[in-house]
N, C-alpha and C positions, 0 to 999 in steps of 0.2 A: 281087153272089151274095146273095140273099134268104133269110132263115129264117124257118121257122114253128116255134114252140115249142107243140105240142099236148101236154096232160097231162090226165090225171085224178088227182084227189088226194081222199083222205078226211079231212074236218076232224071235228071232234067225237071220239068216243071210237077209242083206237088202242092196239093192242100196242106197247109200249116198255120195251125191256130186262126183259121178263119180268112187266110190270104193264099193266093197263089206265091210260091217261090221257086227259083229255081237252084237245085241240088246238085252238086257235083257228085255226091255218093248216097245213093239211095238209103232211106232208112232202114230197111230190112236188112240188107247188106252189111250196114254198122252192127246191127244184133248179132249177125251171122258171124262177124268176125270176132265179136266179144265173147260168143259162145266158144269158139275155135282157141282164142286166148285162155279161157277158164278150164276146159276140160279135154282139149287136142282133136284131132280129126282133120279129116280131110273136107274141104270146101268144094262145093259143085254150085255154080249159077246156072239157074234154068234161063235159058235163051230163045226167044221164039224166032222162027225164020221170017215171018211178017212182024216187022216191030209195031207197035202201038204208037199212034198220034204223038208228036213230040207236045202238041197243046193239051194241056190236063183237061180240060172240058171235053174234047173229043175223044180222049182217050176213055173218058168214064163211060160216055156213050158206046163205043166199041166193045168195053167191057161188059156192058150193060145187054148188048146184042149176043153176044158169046153166050153169056147167063142163060139167056132166054132159049137160044139155039142148042143148050147143053154141048158146045163146041168143044173141039179138043185141039187146039191149036199145034201146027207140028214144031218141034223143037230141032234147035240147030244140032245139037248133039246128046247123047245119053251115056252114062258110063257103060263100060262093057258089061259090068256085073256089080250086083251090090251085095253079093254072098258073103265076103269078109267084114261085113259091118252088122254089129249088133244092133245099136242104137242109131236111130236114125232122125235128125232135128230136121224140121219142114219148116221153112219160113217164107211168109209172104204179106202182102199188105191185104187188109181187107177191102174187098171189092163188093160192093153190093150185099153185104152180109156174109160173105163165104171167101173162098180161095180164089185166086184169079183161074180160070181153066187150064191154063198152061200147067198149073201145079197138078192138076188131075191128070192131065197126058203123062205126067212124068210118074207119078205114082202107080197108075194104072199099067204101065209098062212092065211093072216088076211083081214078083211073087214075095209078098212082104210077110209070108208065114214067119213066127217066131221072133219076127223084129219087134224093137220096142221104136214106137213113132212119139216124138217129142214136139209138138208143133209151137212155134212161136209168131206171133203175129204183130204188125205195126197198124195202127189206126187212128183216127182223130177223134176218137170219142165210142166208137162201136164195137170195141172190146173184139172177142173172138167171134162174134156172130154165130153161125151155125157151123162154123168150119169144124169144130171136134165132133160133132155129130154127124157130119159129112165123111169126115176121115174114118170113123169106125164104119162108115158102109161100105168105102172103097178100100181101106187096108185089110181086107181079110185074112184073119189068122194072125194079125198084129196085134200087139197091146198098145194103145192109144193113150197116152198118160194126159192129165190135166196141163193145158198149154199155158203159155205166158202171152202176156197182152201188154205191148208196150205203146205208150203215146208216141207218135211219129215225131211229134215237134221235141219229145224229150229223149229219142233213139239216141243221140251223139252223148248223152249224159247218162245212160242206164247200165253202162258197165258191170256198177256194183250188184245192181239188181239181178242182171241176168247170169253173171257170174254165180250168185247165191243158187237160183232156179237151176241152172245147168249141173253144177256139182250134187245139188240134193236128188237127182235122178239116178 
């Protein structure tokens, strides 16, 4: 069983326990690496052609506009194929109650029939939001399992919790 760990993560300014802090590595990226360490697999970082603002508050407004528009931001690259993977871990920060629109761009590019989709999300208290329901809508023919919500400020210390969840799939 081959695993693909796909994620979008925000480095730089992030909301962290009520303050804006500068992160050298994004919270979601940390969780993705913990999954890889626990169950193996290939990591793939989703990167947008047009980068979001470095300023956190401006970025949240850009994300809100994309959500309202149903935007599908262009990605820098995509895997040639995901045919060799049985399980796809999909990671993202919770932006406005769901996934960043670039994650939709990635998922809608592929036929996910027969795949297991395992979502994981970092957030500052909003949990998975509506992302699991959204994943079930866009991942036609795939099995979307219950996701893992990690409080962003605790991401760096979440390895044990992440490993248990990933191994139990």
